[in-house]
C-alpha positions in Angstrom: -2.6 -4.7 -4.5 -1.3 -3.1 -1.3 -2.0 1.0 -0.6 1.5 1.7 -1.3 1.2 0.2 -4.8 -2.3 1.7 -5.1 -0.9 4.9 -3.8 1.9 4.7 -6.6 -0.8 3.5 -9.3 -3.2 6.2 -8.3 -0.3 9.2 -8.8 0.8 7.3 -12.1 4.4 7.0 -10.8 6.5 5.0 -12.6 8.0 1.4 -10.6 8.8 -2.0 -10.9 7.3 -4.6 -8.3 9.8 -7.4 -6.9 8.3 -10.4 -5.4 10.5 -12.9 -3.9 9.8 -15.8 -1.4 9.9 -14.9 2.1 11.6 -16.4 4.9 9.8 -16.4 8.1 13.0 -17.5 10.2 14.7 -14.4 8.5 16.5 -12.6 11.4 16.7 -9.0 8.9 13.7 -8.6 6.4 15.9 -5.7 4.3 19.1 -8.3 4.1 16.8 -11.1 2.8 15.1 -8.8 0.2 18.5 -7.5 -0.9 20.2 -10.9 -1.2 17.2 -12.7 -2.8 16.9 -10.0 -5.7 20.4 -9.8 -5.9 20.8 -6.2 -5.6 23.0 -4.2 -3.3 22.3 -4.3 0.2 22.9 0.0 -0.3 20.2 0.3 -2.5 17.3 -1.6 -0.3 16.0 0.8 2.3 14.1 -0.1 5.3 11.3 2.2 6.9 11.6 2.9 10.6 9.0 4.5 12.9 10.4 6.4 15.7 8.8 8.1 18.3 9.7 11.4 19.9 9.6 12.5 23.6 6.4 14.4 23.0 5.2 11.2 21.2 4.9 12.0 17.8 5.3 9.7 15.2 8.0 10.4 12.6 9.6 7.8 9.7 13.0 7.1 8.9 14.4 5.5 5.7 17.9 4.2 5.7 20.1 1.9 3.5 19.4 -1.8 5.1 23.4 -2.2 5.0 23.4 0.0 7.6 21.2 1.3 10.7 19.4 5.1 11.5 21.4 7.0 13.6 18.6 8.1 16.3 20.2 11.4 17.3 20.7 12.3 13.6 17.0 12.0 13.4 16.2 13.7 15.8 18.2 16.3 14.8 17.0 16.4 10.9 13.2 16.2 12.5 13.9 19.4 15.1 13.1 17.7 18.0 15.7 16.6 21.0 15.1 13.1 21.2 13.8 9.9 19.3 13.5 6.0 20.0 12.3 3.3 18.4 8.2 2.8 18.0 6.5 0.0 19.5 5.1 -2.5 17.3 1.7 -2.3 17.9 2.2 1.9 17.9 3.6 1.3 13.9 1.1 -1.1 13.0 -1.6 1.1 14.5 -0.9 4.4 12.3 0.7 2.7 9.4 -1.8 -0.1 8.9 1.7 -2.5 8.0 3.0 -5.0 9.9 6.9 -5.2 10.8 8.8 -6.6 7.9 6.6 -5.1 6.0 5.9 -1.1 6.4 6.2 1.0 3.3 6.6 4.9 3.6 3.7 4.7 1.1 0.1 4.9 1.5 0.1 4.4 5.4 -3.1 4.9 7.2 -1.8 8.2 8.7 0.8 10.3 7.1 4.0 10.6 9.2 6.7 12.8 8.6 9.4 11.3 7.0 13.2 11.4 6.5 15.2 9.9 3.7 19.1 9.0 4.2 20.6 11.0 1.7 22.9 8.4 0.2 19.4 7.9 -1.7 20.6 10.1 -4.2 23.7 8.2 -5.1 20.5 5.8 -6.9 19.1 6.4 -9.7 16.2 4.2 -8.2 16.0 2.6 -4.5 13.8 -0.4 -3.1 11.7 -0.1 -0.4 8.9 -2.4 1.0 5.4 -2.8 -0.6 3.7 -3.3 2.1 4.1 -6.8 2.5 7.2 -9.3 3.5 8.1 -10.8 0.4 7.5 -7.6 -1.8 9.3 -4.2 -2.7 9.1 -1.8 -4.7 11.3 0.1 -7.1 11.5 3.8 -7.5 13.1 6.9 -8.2 14.0 8.2 -4.5 12.9 11.7 -5.9 9.4 10.6 -6.6 9.5 8.7 -3.2 10.1 12.0 -1.4 7.7 13.9 -3.3 4.8 11.2 -2.9 5.4 11.1 1.3 6.4 14.6 1.6 9.7 13.5 2.8 13.0 15.5 3.6 16.5 14.1 2.3 18.9 14.3 5.6 22.3 12.2 6.1 20.5 9.8 9.2 22.0 6.5 8.5 25.3 5.1 10.2 27.2 2.0 9.1 26.9 -1.1 10.8 30.8 -1.2 12.1 
């Protein structure tokens, strides 16, 4: 049981766990999850950790069908600029490896922003804390557990 699943269980939040056989050669963990679970890529959210100019780490969750807009995420966080965090910093802070970073059960709780498109879905899927394992839950429950803010932080991949 991952820290993310333990967090949901401890708080008695309803969720569904989805497991699939992860392919190590996959270029996109989130798109792989959507394809293998036969779910719209708009409903599967990837967890991205960014760093502000001041060095603070933040979390952004966006659909795997798009990308995070760093300017919009910085604006939502009230900082001047953010960039993608270094993988070693992500693992050290969250306790998770890339491709399996969950917004739940992180070693250090980081300010979290969920793309407002999550409101379009009754449930969304997020990483359960390891590659090949996804949690399906209400975006409202996710926001409450993470202390997250909804904001328009995604952009299409076009």
